[in-house]
CHARMM-style PDB file with segment names, atoms N, HN, CA, C and O in Angstrom:
ATOM      1  N   MET     1      94.666  98.731 104.374  1.00  0.00      PROA
ATOM      2  CA  MET     1      93.031  99.119 103.328  1.00  0.00      PROA
ATOM      3  C   MET     1      92.459  99.796 104.187  1.00  0.00      PROA
ATOM      4  O   MET     1      92.184  99.448 105.336  1.00  0.00      PROA
ATOM      5  N   SER     2      92.207 101.004 103.571  1.00  0.00      PROA
ATOM      6  HN  SER     2      92.430 101.287 102.638  1.00  0.00      PROA
ATOM      7  CA  SER     2      91.465 102.093 103.906  1.00  0.00      PROA
ATOM      8  C   SER     2      89.965 101.779 103.340  1.00  0.00      PROA
ATOM      9  O   SER     2      89.741 101.615 102.140  1.00  0.00      PROA
ATOM     10  N   VAL     3      88.726 101.703 104.607  1.00  0.00      PROA
ATOM     11  HN  VAL     3      88.908 101.837 105.581  1.00  0.00      PROA
ATOM     12  CA  VAL     3      87.565 101.718 104.169  1.00  0.00      PROA
ATOM     13  C   VAL     3      86.769 103.125 103.387  1.00  0.00      PROA
ATOM     14  O   VAL     3      85.950 102.998 102.478  1.00  0.00      PROA
ATOM     15  N   ALA     4      87.065 104.010 103.771  1.00  0.00      PROA
ATOM     16  HN  ALA     4      87.731 104.114 104.510  1.00  0.00      PROA
ATOM     17  CA  ALA     4      86.547 105.626 103.378  1.00  0.00      PROA
ATOM     18  C   ALA     4      87.787 105.628 102.118  1.00  0.00      PROA
ATOM     19  O   ALA     4      88.954 105.235 102.129  1.00  0.00      PROA
ATOM     20  N   PRO     5      86.838 106.332 100.939  1.00  0.00      PROA
ATOM     21  CA  PRO     5      87.234 106.710 100.256  1.00  0.00      PROA
ATOM     22  C   PRO     5      88.543 107.222  99.832  1.00  0.00      PROA
ATOM     23  O   PRO     5      89.381 106.969 100.699  1.00  0.00      PROA
ATOM     24  N   GLU     6      88.957 107.748  98.985  1.00  0.00      PROA
ATOM     25  HN  GLU     6      88.277 107.954  98.281  1.00  0.00      PROA
ATOM     26  CA  GLU     6      90.422 108.389  98.471  1.00  0.00      PROA
ATOM     27  C   GLU     6      89.972 109.816  98.885  1.00  0.00      PROA
ATOM     28  O   GLU     6      88.778 109.983  98.636  1.00  0.00      PROA
ATOM     29  N   PRO     7      90.485 110.729  99.358  1.00  0.00      PROA
ATOM     30  CA  PRO     7      90.007 112.430  99.419  1.00  0.00      PROA
ATOM     31  C   PRO     7      90.240 113.017  98.003  1.00  0.00      PROA
ATOM     32  O   PRO     7      91.205 112.801  97.269  1.00  0.00      PROA
ATOM     33  N   ASP     8      88.989 113.926  97.729  1.00  0.00      PROA
ATOM     34  HN  ASP     8      88.205 114.101  98.324  1.00  0.00      PROA
ATOM     35  CA  ASP     8      88.691 114.423  96.646  1.00  0.00      PROA
ATOM     36  C   ASP     8      88.178 113.380  95.389  1.00  0.00      PROA
ATOM     37  O   ASP     8      88.542 113.501  94.219  1.00  0.00      PROA
ATOM     38  N   THR     9      87.396 112.494  95.821  1.00  0.00      PROA
ATOM     39  HN  THR     9      87.101 112.395  96.771  1.00  0.00      PROA
ATOM     40  CA  THR     9      87.329 111.548  94.457  1.00  0.00      PROA
ATOM     41  C   THR     9      85.693 112.097  94.932  1.00  0.00      PROA
ATOM     42  O   THR     9      85.360 112.721  95.939  1.00  0.00      PROA
ATOM     43  N   PRO    10      84.698 111.496  93.558  1.00  0.00      PROA
ATOM     44  CA  PRO    10      83.116 111.662  93.757  1.00  0.00      PROA
ATOM     45  C   PRO    10      82.851 110.602  94.727  1.00  0.00      PROA
ATOM     46  O   PRO    10      81.657 110.678  95.020  1.00  0.00      PROA
ATOM     47  N   GLU    11      83.384 109.705  95.322  1.00  0.00      PROA
ATOM     48  HN  GLU    11      84.354 109.643  95.084  1.00  0.00      PROA
ATOM     49  CA  GLU    11      82.970 108.586  95.969  1.00  0.00      PROA
ATOM     50  C   GLU    11      82.884 108.953  98.003  1.00  0.00      PROA
ATOM     51  O   GLU    11      82.361 108.341  98.934  1.00  0.00      PROA
ATOM     52  N   VAL    12      83.717 110.275  97.907  1.00  0.00      PROA
ATOM     53  HN  VAL    12      84.142 110.773  97.151  1.00  0.00      PROA
ATOM     54  CA  VAL    12      83.788 111.345  99.237  1.00  0.00      PROA
ATOM     55  C   VAL    12      82.383 111.255  99.734  1.00  0.00      PROA
ATOM     56  O   VAL    12      81.979 110.485 100.606  1.00  0.00      PROA
ATOM     57  N   LYS    13      81.488 112.396  98.879  1.00  0.00      PROA
ATOM     58  HN  LYS    13      81.816 113.021  98.171  1.00  0.00      PROA
ATOM     59  CA  LYS    13      80.302 112.586  99.175  1.00  0.00      PROA
ATOM     60  C   LYS    13      79.547 111.685  99.481  1.00  0.00      PROA
ATOM     61  O   LYS    13      78.963 111.761 100.562  1.00  0.00      PROA
ATOM     62  N   ILE    14      79.320 110.479  98.547  1.00  0.00      PROA
ATOM     63  HN  ILE    14      79.794 110.417  97.669  1.00  0.00      PROA
ATOM     64  CA  ILE    14      78.426 109.113  98.418  1.00  0.00      PROA
ATOM     65  C   ILE    14      78.770 108.995 100.227  1.00  0.00      PROA
ATOM     66  O   ILE    14      77.920 109.237 101.084  1.00  0.00      PROA
ATOM     67  N   PHE    15      80.061 108.614 100.490  1.00  0.00      PROA
ATOM     68  HN  PHE    15      80.752 108.418  99.794  1.00  0.00      PROA
ATOM     69  CA  PHE    15      80.352 108.119 101.428  1.00  0.00      PROA
ATOM     70  C   PHE    15      79.831 108.778 102.820  1.00  0.00      PROA
ATOM     71  O   PHE    15      79.235 108.104 103.660  1.00  0.00      PROA
ATOM     72  N   LYS    16      80.064 109.913 102.951  1.00  0.00      PROA
ATOM     73  HN  LYS    16      80.548 110.460 102.268  1.00  0.00      PROA
ATOM     74  CA  LYS    16      79.537 111.240 103.566  1.00  0.00      PROA
ATOM     75  C   LYS    16      77.809 111.069 104.107  1.00  0.00      PROA
ATOM     76  O   LYS    16      77.152 111.185 105.142  1.00  0.00      PROA
ATOM     77  N   ASP    17      77.612 110.715 102.644  1.00  0.00      PROA
ATOM     78  HN  ASP    17      78.146 110.620 101.804  1.00  0.00      PROA
ATOM     79  CA  ASP    17      75.891 111.234 103.087  1.00  0.00      PROA
ATOM     80  C   ASP    17      75.679 109.307 103.626  1.00  0.00      PROA
ATOM     81  O   ASP    17      75.081 108.980 104.651  1.00  0.00      PROA
ATOM     82  N   TRP    18      76.136 108.600 102.933  1.00  0.00      PROA
ATOM     83  HN  TRP    18      76.621 108.865 102.100  1.00  0.00      PROA
ATOM     84  CA  TRP    18      75.565 107.433 103.522  1.00  0.00      PROA
ATOM     85  C   TRP    18      75.724 107.275 105.173  1.00  0.00      PROA
ATOM     86  O   TRP    18      74.800 106.826 105.851  1.00  0.00      PROA
ATOM     87  N   LEU    19      77.249 107.776 105.861  1.00  0.00      PROA
ATOM     88  HN  LEU    19      78.000 108.141 105.310  1.00  0.00      PROA
ATOM     89  CA  LEU    19      77.670 106.987 106.954  1.00  0.00      PROA
ATOM     90  C   LEU    19      76.916 108.174 108.355  1.00  0.00      PROA
ATOM     91  O   LEU    19      76.816 108.029 109.574  1.00  0.00      PROA
ATOM     92  N   THR    20      76.444 109.498 107.244  1.00  0.00      PROA
ATOM     93  HN  THR    20      76.525 109.616 106.255  1.00  0.00      PROA
ATOM     94  CA  THR    20      75.632 110.608 108.174  1.00  0.00      PROA
ATOM     95  C   THR    20      73.865 110.088 108.383  1.00  0.00      PROA
ATOM     96  O   THR    20      73.213 110.020 109.425  1.00  0.00      PROA
ATOM     97  N   GLN    21      73.487 109.804 107.081  1.00  0.00      PROA
ATOM     98  HN  GLN    21      74.017 109.860 106.235  1.00  0.00      PROA
ATOM     99  CA  GLN    21      71.841 109.444 106.555  1.00  0.00      PROA
ATOM    100  C   GLN    21      71.772 108.258 106.870  1.00  0.00      PROA
ATOM    101  O   GLN    21      70.940 108.116 107.766  1.00  0.00      PROA
ATOM    102  N   ARG    22      72.480 106.857 106.418  1.00  0.00      PROA
ATOM    103  HN  ARG    22      73.156 106.972 105.690  1.00  0.00      PROA
ATOM    104  CA  ARG    22      72.032 105.768 106.494  1.00  0.00      PROA
ATOM    105  C   ARG    22      72.441 105.063 107.570  1.00  0.00      PROA
ATOM    106  O   ARG    22      71.564 104.361 108.073  1.00  0.00      PROA
ATOM    107  N   TYR    23      74.147 105.020 108.380  1.00  0.00      PROA
ATOM    108  HN  TYR    23      74.860 105.591 107.971  1.00  0.00      PROA
ATOM    109  CA  TYR    23      74.783 104.259 108.701  1.00  0.00      PROA
ATOM    110  C   TYR    23      73.992 104.419 110.111  1.00  0.00      PROA
ATOM    111  O   TYR    23      73.768 105.506 110.643  1.00  0.00      PROA
ATOM    112  N   HSD    24      73.628 103.222 110.597  1.00  0.00      PROA
ATOM    113  HN  HSD    24      73.810 102.339 110.165  1.00  0.00      PROA
ATOM    114  CA  HSD    24      72.746 103.052 111.730  1.00  0.00      PROA
ATOM    115  C   HSD    24      71.773 104.200 112.224  1.00  0.00      PROA
ATOM    116  O   HSD    24      71.808 104.863 113.261  1.00  0.00      PROA
ATOM    117  N   ALA    25      70.820 104.227 111.068  1.00  0.00      PROA
ATOM    118  HN  ALA    25      70.792 103.688 110.226  1.00  0.00      PROA
ATOM    119  CA  ALA    25      69.733 105.217 111.065  1.00  0.00      PROA
ATOM    120  C   ALA    25      68.505 104.795 111.656  1.00  0.00      PROA
ATOM    121  O   ALA    25      68.126 103.649 111.419  1.00  0.00      PROA
ATOM    122  N   PRO    26      67.893 105.466 112.315  1.00  0.00      PROA
ATOM    123  CA  PRO    26      66.087 105.151 112.340  1.00  0.00      PROA
ATOM    124  C   PRO    26      65.687 104.547 111.371  1.00  0.00      PROA
ATOM    125  O   PRO    26      64.709 103.853 111.648  1.00  0.00      PROA
ATOM    126  N   SER    27      66.055 104.483 110.168  1.00  0.00      PROA
ATOM    127  HN  SER    27      66.849 105.047 109.943  1.00  0.00      PROA
ATOM    128  CA  SER    27      65.095 104.071 108.845  1.00  0.00      PROA
ATOM    129  C   SER    27      66.019 102.240 108.540  1.00  0.00      PROA
ATOM    130  O   SER    27      65.862 101.475 107.588  1.00  0.00      PROA
ATOM    131  N   ASP    28      66.897 102.090 109.730  1.00  0.00      PROA
ATOM    132  HN  ASP    28      67.025 102.711 110.503  1.00  0.00      PROA
ATOM    133  CA  ASP    28      67.403 100.734 109.511  1.00  0.00      PROA
ATOM    134  C   ASP    28      66.189  99.694 109.514  1.00  0.00      PROA
ATOM    135  O   ASP    28      65.280 100.018 110.278  1.00  0.00      PROA
ATOM    136  N   ASP    29      66.024  98.633 108.880  1.00  0.00      PROA
ATOM    137  HN  ASP    29      66.763  98.370 108.259  1.00  0.00      PROA
ATOM    138  CA  ASP    29      65.129  97.694 108.839  1.00  0.00      PROA
ATOM    139  C   ASP    29      65.808  95.957 109.615  1.00  0.00      PROA
ATOM    140  O   ASP    29      66.515  95.050 109.178  1.00  0.00      PROA
ATOM    141  N   VAL    30      65.094  96.235 110.937  1.00  0.00      PROA
ATOM    142  HN  VAL    30      64.519  96.972 111.292  1.00  0.00      PROA
ATOM    143  CA  VAL    30      65.524  95.303 112.163  1.00  0.00      PROA
ATOM    144  C   VAL    30      64.245  93.838 111.668  1.00  0.00      PROA
ATOM    145  O   VAL    30      63.459  93.153 112.322  1.00  0.00      PROA
ATOM    146  N   GLU    31      64.538  93.895 110.544  1.00  0.00      PROA
ATOM    147  HN  GLU    31      65.176  94.452 110.012  1.00  0.00      PROA
ATOM    148  CA  GLU    31      63.413  92.583 110.130  1.00  0.00      PROA
ATOM    149  C   GLU    31      64.078  92.082 108.841  1.00  0.00      PROA
ATOM    150  O   GLU    31      63.491  91.355 108.040  1.00  0.00      PROA
ATOM    151  N   GLN    32      65.793  92.669 108.633  1.00  0.00      PROA
ATOM    152  HN  GLN    32      66.271  93.260 109.284  1.00  0.00      PROA
ATOM    153  CA  GLN    32      65.656  91.678 107.781  1.00  0.00      PROA
ATOM    154  C   GLN    32      66.776  90.327 108.176  1.00  0.00      PROA
ATOM    155  O   GLN    32      67.601  90.318 109.090  1.00  0.00      PROA
ATOM    156  N   PRO    33      66.570  89.527 107.442  1.00  0.00      PROA
ATOM    157  CA  PRO    33      67.220  88.266 107.784  1.00  0.00      PROA
ATOM    158  C   PRO    33      68.345  87.920 108.220  1.00  0.00      PROA
ATOM    159  O   PRO    33      68.999  87.761 107.189  1.00  0.00      PROA
ATOM    160  N   VAL    34      69.079  87.671 109.180  1.00  0.00      PROA
ATOM    161  HN  VAL    34      68.547  87.799 110.018  1.00  0.00      PROA
ATOM    162  CA  VAL    34      70.768  87.301 109.514  1.00  0.00      PROA
ATOM    163  C   VAL    34      70.954  85.622 109.294  1.00  0.00      PROA
ATOM    164  O   VAL    34      70.286  84.648 109.640  1.00  0.00      PROA
ATOM    165  N   ASP    35      72.158  85.798 108.569  1.00  0.00      PROA
ATOM    166  HN  ASP    35      72.701  86.590 108.288  1.00  0.00      PROA
ATOM    167  CA  ASP    35      72.878  84.599 108.215  1.00  0.00      PROA
ATOM    168  C   ASP    35      73.482  84.099 109.807  1.00  0.00      PROA
ATOM    169  O   ASP    35      74.588  84.348 110.288  1.00  0.00      PROA
ATOM    170  N   LEU    36      72.404  83.356 110.381  1.00  0.00      PROA
ATOM    171  HN  LEU    36      71.506  83.154 109.990  1.00  0.00      PROA
ATOM    172  CA  LEU    36      73.281  82.616 111.673  1.00  0.00      PROA
ATOM    173  C   LEU    36      74.349  81.772 111.473  1.00  0.00      PROA
ATOM    174  O   LEU    36      75.073  81.568 112.448  1.00  0.00      PROA
ATOM    175  N   ALA    37      74.564  81.331 110.614  1.00  0.00      PROA
ATOM    176  HN  ALA    37      73.976  81.497 109.822  1.00  0.00      PROA
ATOM    177  CA  ALA    37      75.855  80.406 109.786  1.00  0.00      PROA
ATOM    178  C   ALA    37      76.953  81.509 109.500  1.00  0.00      PROA
ATOM    179  O   ALA    37      78.087  81.041 109.600  1.00  0.00      PROA
ATOM    180  N   ALA    38      76.920  82.644 109.222  1.00  0.00      PROA
ATOM    181  HN  ALA    38      75.999  83.025 109.141  1.00  0.00      PROA
ATOM    182  CA  ALA    38      77.853  83.215 109.026  1.00  0.00      PROA
ATOM    183  C   ALA    38      78.614  83.985 110.145  1.00  0.00      PROA
ATOM    184  O   ALA    38      79.805  84.079 110.443  1.00  0.00      PROA
ATOM    185  N   ALA    39      77.098  84.660 110.803  1.00  0.00      PROA
ATOM    186  HN  ALA    39      76.130  84.584 110.561  1.00  0.00      PROA
ATOM    187  CA  ALA    39      77.880  84.680 112.283  1.00  0.00      PROA
ATOM    188  C   ALA    39      78.360  84.426 113.645  1.00  0.00      PROA
ATOM    189  O   ALA    39      78.974  85.089 114.481  1.00  0.00      PROA
ATOM    190  N   ALA    40      77.725  82.878 113.569  1.00  0.00      PROA
ATOM    191  HN  ALA    40      77.226  82.340 112.890  1.00  0.00      PROA
ATOM    192  CA  ALA    40      78.468  81.869 114.077  1.00  0.00      PROA
ATOM    193  C   ALA    40      80.087  81.921 113.851  1.00  0.00      PROA
ATOM    194  O   ALA    40      80.952  82.198 114.682  1.00  0.00      PROA
ATOM    195  N   LYS    41      80.272  81.479 112.114  1.00  0.00      PROA
ATOM    196  HN  LYS    41      79.570  81.254 111.439  1.00  0.00      PROA
ATOM    197  CA  LYS    41      81.837  81.453 111.408  1.00  0.00      PROA
ATOM    198  C   LYS    41      82.518  82.625 112.112  1.00  0.00      PROA
ATOM    199  O   LYS    41      83.650  82.491 112.575  1.00  0.00      PROA
ATOM    200  N   TYR    42      81.777  83.882 112.207  1.00  0.00      PROA
ATOM    201  HN  TYR    42      80.857  83.991 111.831  1.00  0.00      PROA
ATOM    202  CA  TYR    42      82.634  85.641 112.093  1.00  0.00      PROA
ATOM    203  C   TYR    42      82.999  85.440 113.546  1.00  0.00      PROA
ATOM    204  O   TYR    42      84.137  85.705 113.935  1.00  0.00      PROA
ATOM    205  N   GLU    43      81.873  84.883 114.523  1.00  0.00      PROA
ATOM    206  HN  GLU    43      80.949  84.668 114.207  1.00  0.00      PROA
ATOM    207  CA  GLU    43      82.293  84.612 115.898  1.00  0.00      PROA
ATOM    208  C   GLU    43      83.698  83.774 116.148  1.00  0.00      PROA
ATOM    209  O   GLU    43      84.653  84.292 116.726  1.00  0.00      PROA
ATOM    210  N   GLU    44      83.710  82.671 115.739  1.00  0.00      PROA
ATOM    211  HN  GLU    44      82.934  82.250 115.269  1.00  0.00      PROA
ATOM    212  CA  GLU    44      84.813  81.657 115.632  1.00  0.00      PROA
ATOM    213  C   GLU    44      85.868  82.781 115.282  1.00  0.00      PROA
ATOM    214  O   GLU    44      86.382  83.387 116.222  1.00  0.00      PROA
ATOM    215  N   ILE    45      86.134  83.018 114.293  1.00  0.00      PROA
ATOM    216  HN  ILE    45      85.716  82.526 113.529  1.00  0.00      PROA
ATOM    217  CA  ILE    45      87.033  83.631 113.354  1.00  0.00      PROA
ATOM    218  C   ILE    45      87.828  85.017 114.821  1.00  0.00      PROA
ATOM    219  O   ILE    45      88.932  84.950 115.362  1.00  0.00      PROA
ATOM    220  N   ILE    46      86.999  85.819 114.977  1.00  0.00      PROA
ATOM    221  HN  ILE    46      86.103  85.874 114.537  1.00  0.00      PROA
ATOM    222  CA  ILE    46      86.904  86.871 115.840  1.00  0.00      PROA
ATOM    223  C   ILE    46      87.745  86.019 117.444  1.00  0.00      PROA
ATOM    224  O   ILE    46      88.782  86.442 117.954  1.00  0.00      PROA
ATOM    225  N   ARG    47      86.943  84.787 117.951  1.00  0.00      PROA
ATOM    226  HN  ARG    47      86.100  84.444 117.537  1.00  0.00      PROA
ATOM    227  CA  ARG    47      87.505  84.506 118.842  1.00  0.00      PROA
ATOM    228  C   ARG    47      88.535  83.507 118.626  1.00  0.00      PROA
ATOM    229  O   ARG    47      88.772  82.904 119.672  1.00  0.00      PROA
ATOM    230  N   ALA    48      89.237  83.114 117.632  1.00  0.00      PROA
ATOM    231  HN  ALA    48      89.045  83.604 116.782  1.00  0.00      PROA
ATOM    232  CA  ALA    48      90.646  82.400 117.551  1.00  0.00      PROA
ATOM    233  C   ALA    48      91.668  83.579 117.717  1.00  0.00      PROA
ATOM    234  O   ALA    48      92.689  83.475 118.397  1.00  0.00      PROA
ATOM    235  N   LEU    49      91.225  84.946 116.890  1.00  0.00      PROA
ATOM    236  HN  LEU    49      90.396  85.030 116.337  1.00  0.00      PROA
ATOM    237  CA  LEU    49      92.091  85.594 116.925  1.00  0.00      PROA
ATOM    238  C   LEU    49      92.355  86.451 118.206  1.00  0.00      PROA
ATOM    239  O   LEU    49      93.472  86.966 118.145  1.00  0.00      PROA
ATOM    240  N   LEU    50      91.741  86.730 119.228  1.00  0.00      PROA
ATOM    241  HN  LEU    50      90.834  86.312 119.278  1.00  0.00      PROA
ATOM    242  CA  LEU    50      91.369  87.539 120.025  1.00  0.00      PROA
ATOM    243  C   LEU    50      92.570  86.625 121.158  1.00  0.00      PROA
ATOM    244  O   LEU    50      93.369  87.221 121.881  1.00  0.00      PROA
ATOM    245  N   LEU    51      92.436  84.989 121.075  1.00  0.00      PROA
ATOM    246  HN  LEU    51      91.787  84.505 120.488  1.00  0.00      PROA
ATOM    247  CA  LEU    51      92.557  83.875 121.955  1.00  0.00      PROA
ATOM    248  C   LEU    51      94.573  84.162 121.522  1.00  0.00      PROA
ATOM    249  O   LEU    51      95.522  84.578 122.188  1.00  0.00      PROA
ATOM    250  N   ASN    52      94.400  83.629 119.984  1.00  0.00      PROA
ATOM    251  HN  ASN    52      93.629  83.291 119.443  1.00  0.00      PROA
ATOM    252  CA  ASN    52      95.841  83.894 119.705  1.00  0.00      PROA
ATOM    253  C   ASN    52      96.678  84.948 119.986  1.00  0.00      PROA
ATOM    254  O   ASN    52      97.851  84.766 120.314  1.00  0.00      PROA
ATOM    255  N   VAL    53      95.961  86.502 119.841  1.00  0.00      PROA
ATOM    256  HN  VAL    53      95.009  86.650 119.575  1.00  0.00      PROA
ATOM    257  CA  VAL    53      97.226  87.649 120.370  1.00  0.00      PROA
ATOM    258  C   VAL    53      97.005  87.779 122.318  1.00  0.00      PROA
ATOM    259  O   VAL    53      97.688  88.445 123.096  1.00  0.00      PROA
ATOM    260  N   ALA    54      95.876  86.925 122.610  1.00  0.00      PROA
ATOM    261  HN  ALA    54      95.321  86.384 121.978  1.00  0.00      PROA
ATOM    262  CA  ALA    54      96.099  86.898 124.672  1.00  0.00      PROA
ATOM    263  C   ALA    54      96.877  85.961 125.067  1.00  0.00      PROA
ATOM    264  O   ALA    54      97.438  85.994 126.163  1.00  0.00      PROA
ATOM    265  N   ASN    55      97.054  84.652 123.900  1.00  0.00      PROA
ATOM    266  HN  ASN    55      96.599  84.625 123.010  1.00  0.00      PROA
ATOM    267  CA  ASN    55      98.154  83.697 124.509  1.00  0.00      PROA
ATOM    268  C   ASN    55      99.327  84.064 123.629  1.00  0.00      PROA
ATOM    269  O   ASN    55     100.161  83.159 123.584  1.00  0.00      PROA
ATOM    270  N   GLY    56      99.584  84.978 123.020  1.00  0.00      PROA
ATOM    271  HN  GLY    56      98.907  85.714 123.056  1.00  0.00      PROA
ATOM    272  CA  GLY    56     101.363  85.489 122.227  1.00  0.00      PROA
ATOM    273  C   GLY    56     101.931  85.298 123.712  1.00  0.00      PROA
ATOM    274  O   GLY    56     101.561  85.060 124.861  1.00  0.00      PROA
ATOM    275  N   ASP    57     103.130  85.572 122.901  1.00  0.00      PROA
ATOM    276  HN  ASP    57     103.431  85.765 121.967  1.00  0.00      PROA
ATOM    277  CA  ASP    57     104.467  85.629 123.536  1.00  0.00      PROA
ATOM    278  C   ASP    57     104.908  87.102 124.246  1.00  0.00      PROA
ATOM    279  O   ASP    57     105.629  87.471 125.173  1.00  0.00      PROA
ATOM    280  N   ARG    58     104.012  87.717 123.216  1.00  0.00      PROA
ATOM    281  HN  ARG    58     103.427  87.417 122.462  1.00  0.00      PROA
ATOM    282  CA  ARG    58     104.409  89.478 123.373  1.00  0.00      PROA
ATOM    283  C   ARG    58     102.955  90.087 123.367  1.00  0.00      PROA
ATOM    284  O   ARG    58     101.893  89.506 123.141  1.00  0.00      PROA
ATOM    285  N   ARG    59     103.159  91.262 123.639  1.00  0.00      PROA
ATOM    286  HN  ARG    59     104.022  91.734 123.822  1.00  0.00      PROA
ATOM    287  CA  ARG    59     101.957  92.177 124.092  1.00  0.00      PROA
ATOM    288  C   ARG    59     101.721  93.115 122.402  1.00  0.00      PROA
ATOM    289  O   ARG    59     102.587  93.601 121.674  1.00  0.00      PROA
ATOM    290  N   PRO    60     100.532  93.089 122.270  1.00  0.00      PROA
ATOM    291  CA  PRO    60     100.218  93.729 120.996  1.00  0.00      PROA
ATOM    292  C   PRO    60     101.312  95.433 121.128  1.00  0.00      PROA
ATOM    293  O   PRO    60     101.695  96.094 122.092  1.00  0.00      PROA
ATOM    294  N   GLU    61     101.436  95.545 119.978  1.00  0.00      PROA
ATOM    295  HN  GLU    61     101.125  95.008 119.195  1.00  0.00      PROA
ATOM    296  CA  GLU    61     101.747  96.874 119.691  1.00  0.00      PROA
ATOM    297  C   GLU    61     101.002  97.419 118.515  1.00  0.00      PROA
ATOM    298  O   GLU    61     100.498  96.887 117.525  1.00  0.00      PROA
ATOM    299  N   TRP    62     101.119  98.982 119.058  1.00  0.00      PROA
ATOM    300  HN  TRP    62     101.528  99.413 119.862  1.00  0.00      PROA
ATOM    301  CA  TRP    62     100.336 100.150 118.006  1.00  0.00      PROA
ATOM    302  C   TRP    62     101.784 100.452 117.240  1.00  0.00      PROA
ATOM    303  O   TRP    62     102.904 100.596 117.729  1.00  0.00      PROA
ATOM    304  N   LYS    63     101.207 100.508 115.441  1.00  0.00      PROA
ATOM    305  HN  LYS    63     100.297 100.392 115.044  1.00  0.00      PROA
ATOM    306  CA  LYS    63     102.096 101.577 114.895  1.00  0.00      PROA
ATOM    307  C   LYS    63     102.241 102.437 115.261  1.00  0.00      PROA
ATOM    308  O   LYS    63     101.401 102.944 116.005  1.00  0.00      PROA
ATOM    309  N   ALA    64     103.616 103.184 114.866  1.00  0.00      PROA
ATOM    310  HN  ALA    64     104.298 102.772 114.261  1.00  0.00      PROA
ATOM    311  CA  ALA    64     103.544 104.423 115.013  1.00  0.00      PROA
ATOM    312  C   ALA    64     102.697 105.544 114.560  1.00  0.00      PROA
ATOM    313  O   ALA    64     102.602 106.628 115.136  1.00  0.00      PROA
ATOM    314  N   GLU    65     101.879 105.068 113.102  1.00  0.00      PROA
ATOM    315  HN  GLU    65     101.956 104.188 112.634  1.00  0.00      PROA
ATOM    316  CA  GLU    65     101.251 106.024 112.111  1.00  0.00      PROA
ATOM    317  C   GLU    65     100.041 105.322 112.453  1.00  0.00      PROA
ATOM    318  O   GLU    65      99.127 105.284 111.630  1.00  0.00      PROA
ATOM    319  N   SER    66      99.952 104.855 113.392  1.00  0.00      PROA
ATOM    320  HN  SER    66     100.695 104.886 114.060  1.00  0.00      PROA
ATOM    321  CA  SER    66      98.161 104.120 113.384  1.00  0.00      PROA
ATOM    322  C   SER    66      96.697 105.244 114.114  1.00  0.00      PROA
ATOM    323  O   SER    66      96.637 105.501 115.317  1.00  0.00      PROA
ATOM    324  N   PHE    67      96.204 105.489 113.623  1.00  0.00      PROA
ATOM    325  HN  PHE    67      96.253 105.281 112.646  1.00  0.00      PROA
ATOM    326  CA  PHE    67      95.154 106.562 113.922  1.00  0.00      PROA
ATOM    327  C   PHE    67      94.866 106.155 115.144  1.00  0.00      PROA
ATOM    328  O   PHE    67      94.193 107.000 115.734  1.00  0.00      PROA
ATOM    329  N   PHE    68      95.135 105.048 115.879  1.00  0.00      PROA
ATOM    330  HN  PHE    68      95.681 104.362 115.399  1.00  0.00      PROA
ATOM    331  CA  PHE    68      94.487 104.095 116.946  1.00  0.00      PROA
ATOM    332  C   PHE    68      95.310 104.530 118.235  1.00  0.00      PROA
ATOM    333  O   PHE    68      94.841 104.450 119.370  1.00  0.00      PROA
ATOM    334  N   GLN    69      96.701 105.043 117.917  1.00  0.00      PROA
ATOM    335  HN  GLN    69      97.081 105.108 116.995  1.00  0.00      PROA
ATOM    336  CA  GLN    69      97.567 105.007 118.599  1.00  0.00      PROA
ATOM    337  C   GLN    69      97.098 105.761 119.938  1.00  0.00      PROA
ATOM    338  O   GLN    69      96.949 105.287 121.065  1.00  0.00      PROA
ATOM    339  N   ARG    70      96.901 107.147 119.457  1.00  0.00      PROA
ATOM    340  HN  ARG    70      97.023 107.531 118.542  1.00  0.00      PROA
ATOM    341  CA  ARG    70      96.291 108.056 120.525  1.00  0.00      PROA
ATOM    342  C   ARG    70      95.725 107.218 121.552  1.00  0.00      PROA
ATOM    343  O   ARG    70      96.344 107.077 122.606  1.00  0.00      PROA
ATOM    344  N   TYR    71      94.735 106.707 121.385  1.00  0.00      PROA
ATOM    345  HN  TYR    71      94.232 106.822 120.528  1.00  0.00      PROA
ATOM    346  CA  TYR    71      94.145 105.554 122.481  1.00  0.00      PROA
ATOM    347  C   TYR    71      95.006 104.391 123.481  1.00  0.00      PROA
ATOM    348  O   TYR    71      94.577 103.662 124.375  1.00  0.00      PROA
ATOM    349  N   ALA    72      96.198 104.532 123.000  1.00  0.00      PROA
ATOM    350  HN  ALA    72      96.547 105.124 122.273  1.00  0.00      PROA
ATOM    351  CA  ALA    72      97.167 103.808 123.231  1.00  0.00      PROA
ATOM    352  C   ALA    72      97.826 103.949 124.710  1.00  0.00      PROA
ATOM    353  O   ALA    72      98.341 103.022 125.336  1.00  0.00      PROA
ATOM    354  N   GLN    73      97.658 105.833 125.312  1.00  0.00      PROA
ATOM    355  HN  GLN    73      97.240 106.586 124.804  1.00  0.00      PROA
ATOM    356  CA  GLN    73      98.211 106.127 126.236  1.00  0.00      PROA
ATOM    357  C   GLN    73      97.546 105.659 127.867  1.00  0.00      PROA
ATOM    358  OT1 GLN    73      98.147 105.978 128.893  1.00  0.00      PROA
TER     359      GLN     73
END
């Protein structure tokens, strides 16, 4: 699943504009409420995932077609 829109679609411009002008921009509103229960649940899920991977029988492997493969060297 990709978070970026399909190439050559109208959504590409919207996504690029959002990414360059809005994502972690000085205009971010740090006064917005934080759902602490959701944040705690997210932390539990990530922690369980990390422990599962760390305690697994095998080391994780990059898929040959993975974008992140370049960081495995």
